[in-house]
N, C-alpha and C positions, 0 to 999 in steps of 0.2 A: 618552639621545639625544645624538648628536654635536653639539658646539658649532658654530654657524654661523661658519665662518672668513671673514675678510676677506682676499681674495687680490688682490694687485696684479700686473698684467701690463704690462711695458714693450712698447709697440707702436710706438715710434719707428722701429724697423727696417723697418716697412712702407714708409717713404719711400724706401728704397734696396734692400731685399732683392729678390732675383731667384730664379728657378727653385725649387728645393726649399725653401729658407729662407722664401721668400715664401708658397709653398703651405702650409707648416706653420703659420705665424702666422695666415694668413687663415682656414684651416679651424678652428683651435683657437678663434679669436675667434668665428667663427660658431657653433660648438658651445656655447661658454660664454654667448653672448648669448641663445641659445634655451633653455638649461638650465644653471643655475649649479651643478647637482649638490649642492645643499644649502649652497652657499657664496655669499658676496657678492663679486662680481667687480668690480674697479676697473681701468679701462684708462688707462694713462698715456702721453701723447704730448707732444712738444715743439710749441709754436705756431710755431716758426721753420722755414722751408724748409731742406732739406738740399742742399748743393752736390754734384753728381755729375759735373761736367764734367772736362775734361782738364788744366786749369791747375794746375800743381804747387803754386804758392803757395796758391791757394784750397783745394786738397785738404789741404794742411798745416793751414790755418786750420780746415777742417772736422773734421780729426782732433782738434784742440784743443777745438772746440765739442762733439764727441762725448763726450770724457772729462769735460768740464765737466757735461754732461747726466748722464752715468752716475754720476759720483762725488759730485756735489753736488745738482743739481736733483732727480733721481729719488729719492734717499734722503729728501729733505725732503718730496716729494710723498707718498711711502709713509708717512712718519711722520705727516704732517698728516691722512691718511685712515685712521689707526689700523690699518694693515695688519698682519696676523699673519705674512704671507709675501709675498715679492716674487719673481716668476718672470720671468727674462730669457732670451729665445730666441736671443741673438746672441753666446754664449760669455762675455760679461762681465756680472758682477753688481757692485754697489757694494762696495767694500772695507769701508766702515763700515756698521754695522748699528744703525739707530735704532729699536730695539724690535721689529724684524721679523726673520724668517729668510729668507735668500736662496737661491734654487735656480737655477743656470744650466743652459742647454741647450748641450751640445757635440755637434754633428752627427757629427763624425768626428775623426780625428787628422791631417788633411791639413796643418795648420801644421807638424807634426813630420816628416811623410813627404815633403812637397814644399816645403822651405824656400826653394829657388831660385825657386819660383813665387809667393812671397809678398812683399808690400811689407816691406822690412827694418824700418822703424819700427813698422809694425803687428805684425810678428812679435815684435819685442822687447817691445812692450807686452803682447802676449798671454802670452808666457812668464814675464814678471815679474808684472805686475798681475793679468792675467786668471786665470792658473793659481793664483796665490797666493790670490786671492779665492775661487776655486772650492774650494780645499782647506779653507777655513774654513766652507763651506756644509755643511749636514747631508746633502744628496744632490746628485748631478749627473744630469741626464736625458740619455740618448743614444738612438740609433735602433735599434741592433741589438746582438746579442751580440758580433759581430765588432768593431764600433766600441768596445765596452766593453773587449775584450781589448787593443786597440791603445792606448787611452787609459791603461789600467793600465800597459802596457809602457813608454810614454814618460813618464808623469807620476809614476808610483809611488803614485798615489792608491789608497786602500783599495778593492778591488773591490766590497765591500759597499755603498760609498757611490754607486756608479755604477749607475743603474737604466735598463735598455734598455726602451723602449716603442715598439712598431712603429707605423708610419704607416698611412694608408689612401689609396685613390685620391683625387686631386683631383676634387671634385664637377663642376667645369666640364669637365675632361678626360674624366670618366666619363660625360658626357651622351651621349645618343643623337643621331645625326645628324638635323638638321632635314630632313624629307622635301622641303621646298621650297628647300633650300639649293642654289644653283648656284655651284660654285667658279669663281674668276677664273683658275685655272691648269689645266694639263693635265699629268698625269704622263707620262713618256716612253713607258711601255707600260701597259696596263690591269692587268697583274700587277706588283706591286712589293714589295720588301723594305723595311721601315721601321726607322728609328732616330729617336728623339725625345730631345733634350737639347742643352745648350749645347756648343759646339764646342771643348772643352778638350782639351789634350794627353793627359790621363789617360784620356780616353774611347776611345783606341786606334782611332780612325776610319780612319787610313791603312791599317791591316791589314784592316779591313773592306772597304775599296775593293779591296785586292789579292785578298782572298778572293772578292769579287764577280767580279773579272776571271777567276779560275780557274773560277768557276761558269759563266760565259758560254763559256769555252773548252771546257767539258765538254758544251756543247750547250743550256744553258738560256738561249738568247738572247731568249726572250719575257719575261724579267724585267728590271726596272730597280731602281735603288736610290734611296731618298728619305731625305734628311736634313732633319728639322724642328728648327730651333733656330738661335739667333744665335751669332756669335762671342763669346768671353768679353770682358767689359769690362776685364779685367785682362790687360795685355800679357804678363806672365810666364806666364800660364796658357793663353793663346789658342792653339789649334791649327788655326785656319781656313786659314792660309796653307799649311801642310803638307798639309792635306786637299785644297785646290784643286790644289796641285802634283801630288799623287798621282793625282788624277782625270785631269789632263792627261798625265801620264807614261804612264798605262795606256790613253790614247786612249778615255776613257769619257765625254767631255763630252756626248754625245748620249743617254747611258743613266743618268746620275746627276743627280738633281734636288736642289738646295739651296734649300729654300723660305724660309729665314730665319724670322722670327717668324710664328707661326700664330695666328689668332684661335680662339676656342673652337669655332666651327662648322667652321673649317678643320681643326683638330686632330681633332675627332670624325670628320670625313670621311676623313682619312688613316688613322686607326685602323680605321674600318669597312671600307675597301676594300683595305687591305694584305693580302698573302698570309701574311706571317710577320713577327715582330718579332725583331730581333737586337740584343743588348746586349753589346758586346765590351770593356767598360770594364776597366781594370786596377785600379781602386780606387773603391769606392762606400761611402757611409755607410749607404745603404738601397736606393735604386733604385726610385723610385715608378713609372716607366713599365712595370715588370714587372706591377704590379697593374692599371694602366690597360689594358694589352694583354689581360690576363685578362678584364677587364670587357667588352672589345669582341670576345671570342671569337677571339682570335688565338693561334696556337701560338707559343711563346716559346723563344728560344735565348739563353743567357747564358754569360759567362765562369765557369770553374769555381773562381773565387777570391773573396776578401773576403766581403761579405755576400750576394752574389747567390744562391748556393745556399740560404742560410738563408731568404731571402724567398720564393724560388720553390719550394722543397721538391721534391717529386716531379713537379711540374707543369711543369718546364722541362727542356730538353735542354741539357746543358753541353758546353763545348769549351775547349780550351787557348787562351787569348787571345794567346799568343805564337806560335802555330802557324797560319799562314795556310792551310795545307792542311787542317788539322782544322776550322777555321771553315767553309771551303768544303764539306768533306765533310758536316758536320752540316746545312748549309743544303740540300744536295742530298737528304739523307735526308728532311727534312721536306717538300720539294717532291714527292718521288717516292713517299712512303709515306702514303697517305691514312688508313690505320688509325692510324699513329703520330700524325698531325695530329689526328685526332678524339679520340684518347686524351688528348693533352696539353690540348686545349680542355676536355674533360670534367673533367680534374683541376684545370685552372685555375679553373673555375667553383666547384669545391669548396674550393680553396685560398683563394679570395677571401673566403669567408664568415668567415675568421679575422681579417679586418682591417676596422675601422670607426673613424670619428672619435669615435663615442660611446664605444667601448672605450678609445680613447686618452685621452679626457677622464676617464673613470672611473679609469684607472690613474694619471693625473696627480693627481687629487684624493686617491686612496689614498696616494700618495707625499707629498703636501702634509700630510695629517693625521699621517702617520708622522713627518714632519720636525718638526712642532709638538710632538709628544710626545717627541721625542728630546732627551736631555740634551746 
């Protein structure tokens, strides 16, 4: 019988995490709270609030506090609780090991691929302390085979040490629309094309606007375009200004909706009533909205790059994200071909069965046990 491991999980990141990182940590916590999978799970958090405002001095102080937590307080907590293993989902694990083995989560290789969009101090700390600590860990968790290959390329870490474990739809985003829910908004037209996600530059949303303009020019004037998501909190990564400028340049103000943050009910509403989901991103670590769209019976179009074909499989229609004409052409195909739409929806339902948070937790525990047994 397997020994009951004591697993520590750093949950401080819930105070600041957003989008996919927040979803991952929330869902894993919920899964482990309901089922420890034969392990004793300890959740470690700081009692102090985390500063997330714009003041540069206070942000610097917060960085210092973060590393004090990660490199001193957290190791002591793990040691005091007799942890066999410590799992951190925010790229950083303690450099020192007080009787436990650390496993970090690297969502992607964006620190290397988009250095100009990262805080210089944070980037330096990641490449020195973060990567160095990860190299001393028995394993590193990531989200996809694509992310694994990029991490190996940039860090030189042994590929056998990097374990890709797929995510699953966010439970709140996968919820069914409340039949009594009455939205406070109105989409420009009853038929609309949907994109969900933070408005970052790498999301390639300007080209989606340009492709939508071509779609309307070809006669599909009964469709509008809806963006659900907030601007990025990081100035270097934010693409909201460029997006607004593109909408104005193409004279699409009356046909493009930017909803900003959406509540769970609002998000379920957008998914339910959208005609198709388009994901034109230039780089993703996983791409959770693909699975959420599958859940809501939406046909999905994605970029033919990075991890998106890996996640979508044969249940998505791919396009060249650098080719506005190709994006528009593929949207037209899904609008005009009911048979193609139905086939993608059917395949999406089958594809979705491969992803669950229970499977994710089982793979994590499997990796944790392998780490304990590894010399």
